[in-house]
Every structure is written in C-alpha cells, then in structure tokens.
N, C-alpha and C positions, 0 to 999 in steps of 0.2 A: 506618480503617474503609471509606472510598469506595473506595478501591482493592480490598480484600478483596470487597465487595460487586459490584464491576467485574467480579472473575474469577469468583462465582460465578454472576452473570449470563449471561456467557459462556461458562461450563460445561452452563448449564442449558440454553442455545438450542442448543449442539451435541446436548448428550443428547437435545434434543427431537425431532430428526430421527430418532435410535433409536428413540424412544417411538412414532411415528408408523408405523416401520417394524415394529416389533412388533405394533403393533393391525392393520395390513396381515396380518400371520404369522397372528394368530389366526382372522382372518375368512376368509382362504383355508386355511387348514388345521384345519379344525374336526374333522376324523377324526382326525388325529394326536393321539398319547399326550399329555394335558395336561400332563405334566411336564415338556415340550419348553415351553412356555410360561413355568413359573416358570424355568428356566434361562435364556431369553431376558430376563425381567425381572431377572433376576441382571446381567447383561451391562449394561443399563440402570443397577443401582444402581453397579457398576462405573466407568461411564462418567461417572458424578456425583462418585466418589470421588477416581478417579485424575487428578491435575492435568497427565498429560502424556500423549501417545499415539504411536506410531508412523506415518510419513507414508507414502502409499500412493497409487499413480497411479489405482487403484481407488475410492479413496474419493471420493462422490459429495455429502460435504457441503460447503454453499456455502464457507462460511467457518468458523474456531474463532473468530475475535474479530470479534462483532457490533457490539460498542461498545466499540474500542480505548481504552486510559487516555490514549494521545497526541492523540487527537482530543476527550476532555473535559478535558483539561489545557491544550490550547493557549489562548492568550489574545492576541487580536490587540488592541492598544492606539493611541493616536495616534503620528504618526511625530517626536517631540519628546523630545530628551534630558531627563531627570528624570521623565517622567510615570509611572504606576502599575503593576505588574502583580499578579496575584494569586500567591500560593504555594499551588501544589496540590498539594504532598506532604504536608503534616501534617493532623492530624485537624480540626483548626478554622481555617477562612479568614482567614487574616492575609496583609496585603499589605505590599508592599516596595518602596522607589523604586529605580528604576533609574536611576544615574547615572554619570559618569567621574570619576575624582580621580586625580590625579598618574599618569595614563596607563591606569586599571585599572578596572574594573567594580565599581561600589559597589552592594550590594543593603543600603537602608537601611530598617528596619521602622518602620510607622508605624500608627498607630490606626484608621485607620478608610477602609473604600473609597472611594477617590475618583477612580477612573478613567473614561473615556470609555465605556469598554466592559468585560464581565467576558462570558467564556464562560455560556450559559445552561445546559449541559449540565452545569455542576460545579456548579451550585446545584441542577440538578433532581436529580442523583446524591446530593449531600449528604444531600436532603431526602429521598430514596426510600431511603438507607441507613438512616437514623434510624428508617423506617416498616418499615424490613424487620426492625430489632432487635426494635421491638414485636413486631412477629407472630409473631417467634420466641418470646418470653417470653411472648405468652398462648398458642402452642401446648403449651409447654413446661408453662405454669401449667395446663392443661386436662387434661393426661396424668397429672401426677401427683395430682391430684384424682381423676380418672378409677381410677388403681389404688389409692389411699388408698381408696375407697367400696367397692371390690374385696376387699382385703385385709381392711377389716372384716365383709363379709357371711362369709366363710370362716372367721372368727377360732374361730369353736366348732365346726367341721367335726371328724370323725372319722374314722380311716382304717380303711378297708376290707382291703385287701391290697395289698402293693410300694406304688406311688405312687398307688393308687386312694383318693379320700378322699369319704367322704360328707357332705352338708351339707343342712340344712333350709330355712337364708335364700334359696337361689338355684333361678332356673325353667329354667335349662338348663345341661348341661354344658359344661365349657370346660378348657384348660388354663392353667396359672398358674406362673410361675416361669421362669427362663434357665439358671441352671447347675444347679439341681436341680429339673427341673417337675414340677408337682402335676397329676394329673387329677381333678377336683371333679367328684362327679356330685349332681345332686338328690335328695332322701330319696323326694321321689313316683315318681319313675320305676319303668314295670313290667319285670317282668324280659324280657320279650321283647326291650324297646328296648334294654336294658342291652348285652347281649353287642356291638350292632353299634357304640354309643356309643363302649365300651371301644377295640373292635377302629379306630375310626377317630382317637380321639385317640393311641393306640399309632402308629398309623401317621404321625400327624402328628409326634411325637415322633422316630421312625426317620427322619424325611425332615430333620429341622431346623429346619420351618417355626416353632417357636415362638422361631427367631432370626429367619429372615426378614421376619415380619411387622412385631417391632419396629424392625428396622433399616431396615425400608421406611418406617413413619413418624419414625424421624430423620431422614433425608434428607428429607421431606415436610416436617419443621419447619424445615431450612434453607433450603429452596427452595420454600416454599408460595406465594411471589409468583407463580411457573409454573403457569398451569392445568393443563397437559398432566402435570404432576406428580402432582395432583389424582386425574386420570383414569388414569393409570398404577399409583399405589397403588390405586386403586377394584378395577381391573383385575386387580392383583396378588393382592389378598386374594380375591376368587372363582376365580382359577387357581389358588390354593391348595389349596382346599376342592373343586375338579373335582379334580385330582389325587391328593388323599387318600381320595377317593370312588372312584376307579378303583382305585387300590390295594387298597383293601378287597374290592370287588368279584372283582378276579383271585385275591385270595387266598379268600375263601370260597366263590366262585362265583355265575355269573350267574343260577342260580335264587333268590337273596337279593334281585334287584334291587326286587321290589313291597315287601317287608318293610322292606328298608333305605331305600326310599321313605315307607313310611309313620313310620318312625322319624324323618325328617327332618320329617315333618310334624306330628309330635308334641311334638316339642322344638323347636319354630320360636318365633321371637321376633323382634320387631322392633327395631331400632337405627336413630335418625333422625341418628345423626352419626357421622362416622369415627371409628375409635378405635384405639389403639396396640394394645390388649391387653383382654380376653385371646383366643384361639382359641377361641372358640365352638362348638358340633357345629352350631348349625343358624340362626345369625344372616345369613349372606351368600347372596344370589341363591338363596333356599331353590327357589322355579321352577326358573330356569335347572338346579340341580342335579336335581331328578327328574326333570327332561325329560333331561338326560344321562345319568342313572342308568339310566333305564327304556330307551333309545337305545343302548345301551352297546353296540358290537360290535369285536372285536379288528381292531384295524387292519391293513390289509393292509400285507404289507413295502415295495408299492412307496410307498406313503404315506409311511412311515417313514425311507425313502430320500431322496425327494424334499425330506422335510421338513428333514431332516440338510442335504442340500447348501444348500436355501436359507436355513437356519440360519448355514449357513458364510458365504455370499454377502453375507448382512443384516450379519454380524460383521466381513469386510473392508471392505465399502463403509462402514458408520455406526462400527464402531469404531474406526477410523484416520482422519487428519488428512489433509488435501489435502494433495496433494506440491506445495510451494512453490519459486517460481524465485528467492526472495531470496538466499538462501544466505549465505555470505560476501562481502562486498564484495570485490571483485577488484581492488586497487591495482596502479597502475601502477609500471614497475620506476625504482626512485629515479634512475637514470642518465638516466633520459630520461622526462618526465610532459609530455604534450602541450600543445604552447606552440608557436607560428612562429617563435620564437627557438630553443627548445630549453633545456631546463634538464639543470642538471648540479648534483653534490655536494649532494643533499637529507640534511639533517638533521632530526630532530626530537629534543624534549625537553620536560620537565615537571617543574614545582615538586614536585607529589606521586604519588609512586610510585602505579600500579593507574589512572590517569587519565592519557591519551595520546591523541595526534592522529595521523592519519597521512594524506599528502596521496592523492589520487584523481587530480584531475586541476588544473593549475594553467594558468592560460592569463592571459597580461600583457600583451598588446597587442591594438589595433585598438577594436572595440566588442564583445569578448570576453573583460572582465578581470575573472578571479574567480580562486578556490579552493575547491575543494570537497575537504570534508574527512569522513575516517571517524573519529569520536568514539568510545571505549573506555572503558568505566567497570569494573575489573576488582572494585571495595570492594566494601563491603555496605551504602553509605551513595549514597542519592541523591543526584545532582549537578546543580545547574543551571548553565546556561550563556545567553550573551546575542548580540546581534549586535555591540556593538563591536568591533573588530579595529584593529590599527596595524600599518603596512608602515614597516619601516626600510631605508634603505640603508647601506650602509658605506662612508665617504669615508677613507681610511688605516687604522687601528686603530680607528676609532671607529665608531659606529652612528648615522645621524643619522635623524630621523624624517621618513619623504615626507610632502610637504606636503598638507593635506587642504583640498579645498573650501573655499570661503566659505560659510558660513551651513550648513554639512553639519550633520547631524540623524540620529542611530541609530534605526532602530526599535525601542521598548522593548517588547522580547518575551522572555519566558523561556521556555527550552527543557527540558524534564526527560530526562534519565538515568538511566534505571535501572540498580539494581545489577545487575552481572553482563550488561550491557547495551551495545549498541552502535548506533550512530545517524550520519544522515550530515548533514551542512549546508553550504550554499553562501554564500560570503562575497564580494559584489560589489565590483568598483574602479572602475567604469566613469564614476565623478565624479572620478575622481583624473587627474592629468596622466600623458601620455604615460609608461612605464617605458624605460629605456634598458638597455643590456647593463650588465651588473653582479652584487655580492652583495646579496641581501636579505633580509629576516627579517620575517617574519609573527607577530606576538603578539596574543594573546587571554587571557580569563580565565574562569574557573569556581568555582563554590563549593558549597560542600555546604548542603543542607536543614538541618540541625542548627546550622550559624551561616553563615547566607549575607554577613554581614558581613566574615568571613575570604575573602579570594580568592587563588588559586595563579596560576600563568601556565604557556600551554602555548606552544609554537613550532616552526614551522620556516623553516630557512636553507636557500636554496638559491641559484643561480648562474643568469643569464639568458645565454644566449650566444648570437651570431649563426649563421645557416646555413651562410652559405659568404660570404665579403665580396666572391668575384669572382663570386657569383649574378647572372643576369639574372632581373628578375620580369615575366612576362607577364599584364596584366590586361585581363580581358575588356571591351572596348567595345561593340560589337555582335555579335547573334546571326546571322548570315547563311546558317545552314542549318539547318533543324529537322526530324529525321528522322521520320517518323509512324507507324515500328512500334513504338513504347514509348509506354508509358501515362502517363509523370510527365511533368512537364513543368519546365523551367529557362529563366532567362533570362540573361541579360550581368550584371544588376544582383544576381544570387546566385549565380552562378558563383563557382568555385573561381580563388584567383590562383597562377596557375604559377611553378613557380621552376625555373630549370634552371643548375646551374653548368656550370664551363668544361669539365668534364668529361661533359656533358652528362647527367648525375644530374637526374631529374625529383622534385620535392616538390609537395603541392598544402596547399594551407592554404582551408578553408571561411570562411564567414562566422563559425561558432560557435566558431573557434579551433581547430580540430581541424588537426594537421598529419598528413601522409601521405609518406613514402617510398616514391616508387613503383619506384623502379630505374633504369639507364639507357637513354635513348634511343639507338637504333640507325640509320645513315643509310642510305637505302633509294632507289631510283630509280622514280618515277611514271611509271606508263604506264596505258593505258585499261583493261586488265585487272585490275591492282591499284587501281584509285582508280575508274573509274565503277560498279563493282560494290557498292563501300561505299554508294553513295548512290541504290540502287534506289527508295528512297520518300521522297526530300526536298523539302522545303520550302526555295525558296531565295528570298532577298531580292531586292527589287529592284534590277538592276546588278549581280547577282552571277551565275554559273553553273557549274555542274560541270566542263566543257571548259576555260571560260575561268580557273579558278583551277588545273586541271591544266598547260593550254598556256605558262601565264605563271611557273610556279613554278621557281624556282633551286633549291634545295634541301629535303630533305625527311628527318624523323626519325620513327622512331616505336618503341612501346615497350608489349608486351602484358604485362597484369598476370595471372597464373596464381591465382587465388584458389580454388583446388581444387575449382570447382564450373563444369563449362563453361558454363553460362547465364547466370553473370555475370563472368565473366572481363572484364577492362577493356582497350580499347584506346587509346592516346594517339597523335596525332601533330602534329607541329611542321613548321609551312611557312611556307619564306622565300620572298618572290616576288622576281622582278626589279626589279620600284619599289621595293624595301626594305622593305614591310607584311610582318607577319606574321599567319599563322592558328595556332591551336590548335585540334585536334578531337578530343572524345572519345566513345569510343563503346562496343561489347562485340564480342567474336569468338566463333563458334562458339554463335549466340543460337540459344536453345530447342534444342540439341544439332542442330541442320542438319547434315547431313554432318559427322561427329564426326571421322572419319578425317582431313579438311582443315582445318588448323589457319589456314590464311586467308579462312576463312571467316566475315568481319567485316563488319558494320553501324556507319556513323558515327550517332551521334544527334546531337551537336550540332556546328558549325563556328564557331568566334571569330574575329573582326577582334581583335587582342590590341596593347596599346600596349606595346613593350620597354623596359623601366625600368632601367637597366644603374645599379645602385647600389654603394656601397662599404660599405654595411650590411645590403644586402640587402632589410631590412623598414623599412617608416614612410620609406622616400625619397621624392623629389618626383619625380611621373611626368610628363613631357613631354607625353606626348598624354593626361592625363586629369586633373580637377580634382574633388573631390567638397566640397560646401558643405554642413553641416550646420547646423541650427538647433534649439532645444531650449526648451520653456516649463516654466521651473522650478517655476511655481505651480499646474501640473496635478495633480491626482490620480493622472492615468494615465501621467506621463513623456512625454508627448506631442511627437514628434520629427519634424522632415522632412529629407530627404537629396536635394539636387540634385545631378546629374551634368551640370554644365557643359557637357561634350563631347559627350555624346549626347542632351542635353537632356530626361532622363527623370528621374523624382522617385518617391520613396516617403514616405508619410505616415501614422507610427503615431498616431494619435489616442488609443489607449485600449490597455492592457494587458488590458481586459476583454472586448476585440473579436479574432474569430478572422482578422475583415477585417483586410488590409491593403492601402490603397489605392495602388497605382503606375500610371503611366501617362508621358505627355509634360508638358512645361510650354512657355509661353511667356511670356519677360519684357517686359516694357513701361517707358516711364521711372516709372511711379509704381506697378505692380502688377505681380504674378506671378501668373498663372493656371493651374491646374493642371487636366488632365482624366485621367481616368482610361483604360484601354485599352478597356472593356469600353462607355465613352460614357455610362454610366449617373450619374456625378457630377465636378463642377466644384468646385475649391475655389480662393477668390480673396484674395490676401493684399496689403494695402497697404506699400509700400517705404520705410521711413524711418531713413537711414542705413543700419546695418550690421543693421536689425532687418527683422522680417518682424511684420506686423499684420493677426488673421484679418476680414476683412469675411464676418461670417456672414450678413449679408442676401442680396450675391450668391455666395452657395456653398451646396452641398448641406447639408441638415440632417444635425446630427450626433448619435448616439444621446446616451441619459439613463442613468445606474447608480445605483445604491445605494451610497455608500462606506462605509456602517457598519449595523450590525444593527438594524431598527427605522427607520432614516433614511430620507428623501425622496430621491426619484430628483431626480438633479442632471445637467444637460448636461456633459458631459466636458469641451467648451473653450465657453467664451462669444464674445459680440462683442468685439473689442477683443482677445484673447488676443494677448501679446507671445510673439515666438519670436524668440533672440539665438545 
C-alpha cells in the first residue's frame, strides 16, 4: 500500500508541472480555440495514468521521483550485530533481527519495534497511505450518492425524440449516461431556449465530453491529496463548456450570441460542490461563459499556429522525463578490476537464479580496501540484503576465512532490492589485515521479503596478482616545485605512487586505490630549451632551482599520455640526479591548445622528491626513505585517524567523517608530547605520548566540532579530552 501511494505521489508531482504549464497556456492564449485547452487537459490525464514516459534532453521537469522508495525505506541503526531493523516491504510494519549464524545473515522476526532508530518517513508514509485510502472512499461515496439522487429524479422522465427526455423534477438541462447518453430537459423550459440547449448538449456528446468529465473526476478521486489536481478538474469543467459554446456558435452563427447568453442565464443553477456528473447546461462558470460568448471572434490564423507550436513545446518539455545519466552501471572488465595488485580470473555465483552480483571495483590494498558491487534482482519478489560479508583465501584446495578484526561489528542496516531492479553497494574492509597475493572469495547473503529467515549466498572469486616483481616504487616525499598556471592543488601526501618496471613501464596508484597504466617512459636529453620552458611559472622550494636540477641531472625519461583532448594530455618525467636522488615530474602538454602544432609545448605542474623503493612484491614493501605511522581511535563515532610521516614530519588528522575539512601540516615531537600545527596556522593539536599510544590533550588543542549522531539526539563532540589513539 505504501509503495503504491509513493508511486502515485511522485506521478502527481510530475504531473503538477504540466498542470502549471497548461494554466499558463490558458492565460497566454485566451484568443485561441477553447478546444485546445481540453486537449491539453487530456495530456495531464495521460501523464497521471501512464506509469512511464520517454526521456528527453528537452524535458524541464526537475525530477520524476520527489520521494524515492529508497529514501523512505532506508533505516539507520546502531552498529551492533543483532540490533533491530524494519521490514519496509510488507503492508504492516514487521520487525526483524539481523544477526549472523554459521557465517550467514539471519533475519529473525520479532514482535515489537525495539530499535534505536526508525526512519520517520516510513511512519509518515504509512499514515499518509491510510488517509489517502479513506479520502478515496469518501470521494467515491459522494459520487455514488450524487448519481443515485439524479437517477431518482429522472425516473419519471418521458421521451421527447431521439435521446431527448422531458422531466418535471429537474431545473436545468443535462446529459446523463456514458454508453448511451441521454439529454434531459426540464418541462418548464421555453421554446426559445430549447433549441440552444439541445444544440449545446448534442455538441457535448459529439465531442465526447460526457466521458471526459467522469474520467477527470475519477483521476481527482485517486489524486485528491494534490491541490493542483482540484484546480485542474475545475478548469477542465469550465474549458469543456467554453469549447462546447464555441462549437454551437460556429454552427449556428455569431448572430445568436445574445440569445444564447440569455439561455445561459435562464438555465443557470448554482452548485457549491465539485461533481462528477452530470454535464449540466449552465452550472459551471456562467458569468465567464457569457463574457466569452459575447466577445467571440474567429481566431486569427497566426494565433492558432503559435498555440499549436506552444502546445507541442509543452508536450515535449513536460510529457517527457529528464534525461538521466545513471544508465546501466559500467562494470570493469573481469580480467582487470581497479587494484594496485591487479585482478585476474574473476568469477561470480549465486544460490538463487535471478539474483546476482557483479564487481564494479575491487581494491584490496592500502587504505582503500573495498569491493563495490552491482546487485541485480530479475525476479518478481523484493529482496533484502545487509552489510555482513566474509572474505576467504584459498589455502591449497580449501577456502579459509580471512581473520576479522577483534570486536568487529556490522552495521545492522537492511537494504531493499526491488523486483526487476538494480542497485550498487560498497563493502569496506579497512579493518582487515593487509591482503596478500593469492586467490580470494567474497561471500554475502540475501533473502526475500516473503521469507526473511531463508538465506541464499552470492559470491565473487578473484585472484590478486602483483604488478611486476621487478618494479621500482617512487613514493613522493616532498613537493619541491609547484607551478602556478593550474588551479587545483596537490601535495606530496596525496600524490600518487609511481611504479616503474625494468622496461620503464609507468603505472600510477592514487590514494583511492585506483591504478592507471600510463605507458612506457622514453629516455631524453635535458637542455635549456626543453627544460626551462616547462617551469615558466614555477614556485620552487628553498634549496631547489630549475638550473640546479637540470645541471645536476644524470638521466631523464619522459612519457606523454594522449587522452584524446589536447588540453588535458598528461606529461610525466623521471629524473635521476648525480648524487643518486630521484625526482618525478607531472604536468600537461599542449595546455589550453597553446601552439597545437608543437607537441613539445609542455608545462610541469608538480615536481616531487621521491624515495626509490625497489621491492620484490612492488606493493607493500618497506621504503628505506619514508615511514608512515598511523593511529586510530576505535571508540570514536567518526573513525578518527592520525597519519604521521616520520621523514617529512608532516601529519594528517581525520577527526570526523562529517567534516569536509582535513587538517594537515607539520608536527614537532618531544619526549612526552607531539604537537601538530596546520599549514594555515589556524589550528594546533596536542597529544601526549604513552607507550605506543597518543592521548588527546583537548585543553592544549584547538576546539573540535560537535555533531548529532542520531535523529533527535544531542550534539556530541567528535573527540573528548583523553581520547586514545593507538
């Protein structure tokens, strides 16, 4: 029931934009044929009935899903295995307990909600759906009573001719019936008015207006909660009558305008409530109709043409859905998924046909250990899946479960996968020990809403392989040159690691775990012409200069990576100095299409002093030039983390996932304290050293922000005095 209401709610919001466009059309094209208006209201009806639409880049509808089911059904809970989650699929709110049993996700039904958090939108939607059904029932009851009262009045009517009937108990003429509509005339009507009334009602029948009005009221009954639908229905009734009036005048001649207006006045009745039936001759907007009749002139040809063009434009802009960029999720090739090791032999499997997973990204090294999946449900049943997942490593012919961190707890969140739908989900493994090369198996569970206790496994198997056993890893230690011709900023802390094989093949690995195979470095000879021009706007660190590095250089290699767009083509350079130090340069060539005929038109953006790390495994080896110490605070709501570069004496301090500010700068180490100062000089953080732990001294540190960690909760500081990092 809730899902049906959500669908109709979103459809009504989408149609509301078209309603506003039609209202504007009515106002602008007052002199256009009134029949155009009825056609436009027909488009609104189609928009409300049709559950799908074509996409167009010309659509100006902001969104087709104002309130998404995923937003309503999402339910955040405490991060403890075995806490409660809401079953958001069924008609009645039922709660399940999410746990782990024998390596599987288990949903145990329980009697009452006992969770720390329930999505308030879910409750609001449930109540709103009940009110919606009650409102429809009232509207239908009102229609039925009104119809029966009219039928009772015309029960003693007598036929006059054809489908025209005379009745003593009615005060105004009207049409009644859908399949075989009848025209009912009050017996008290004079003969002068009769011919206009009959012509008007026959015009209604020819135009099919006796069908349009009940259809409009039926849609109003379904979408009664949207005030714009009431406006649309009232205007539809008026436009039906105006269009019919115009048709009669064109048929009988403009000389009848005065007599026709008098007939409207003589037959006018007042109706205080909106009605689905019948089509009465003069119950709707009599004053406006008389004014329209008396001022009627044949519309100019240009007015008709412009109105048609505008109607077509409205149809394209409001009858189509906005073009989405989502499209199908692009899966990376199975023979290689982004990972500094590299991935081979990727296979997937499922215990239930119709529900499957496919890898989008697999990254299993460093600080970016995660698996990003595409879930697909081809069945007709809603499916549920959660956070728990397990990693196995092959030992001989056996799969051995990879060790979980101590006190590890899953987020107890249930995710909905609708029938015939897809979704993506990311599983993080930063808490695990480092993954080595070898064969791995990822396993997680899902269930169906109809039977949440029965679980089915899905899995991915893959092999982690090294880049090249003979690779040299060049890890940035210090940024010695930063060109000012580019707008974005990079530091040595966030620069990629550069891997160079014995064949001079260059691969870059960024902090997010993404690997890019760039190409092969070619040896070059440095001279003033091809070197100094690349540092035209360079800002050199103290102790370094353009001429110094060029004159002391022993060997140089470069690689130009053509990305198909000259203004973003990348340049890499590897420099070996006479004293054994190495520099890695990164920049762009043919920047902003400067001198496109000269492909040597290059500019260096960054020049790093790098530590050369020749390892047997390429990734994860010990670098003799650099050491990173990392500390984390397990008790934090925000997974606070400190990174100390012992070589460069720089730090980064991630104190909250809620903050977009990442403090970084330099630190000083003393016997009992470490004092960290940000580069901008605004913040200082002091930590006391106790063994291999760091303890926050909040009184000697800059203030840390506070956040709300639950709905309705109080703001709490992200870290308090005495917070332990280890």
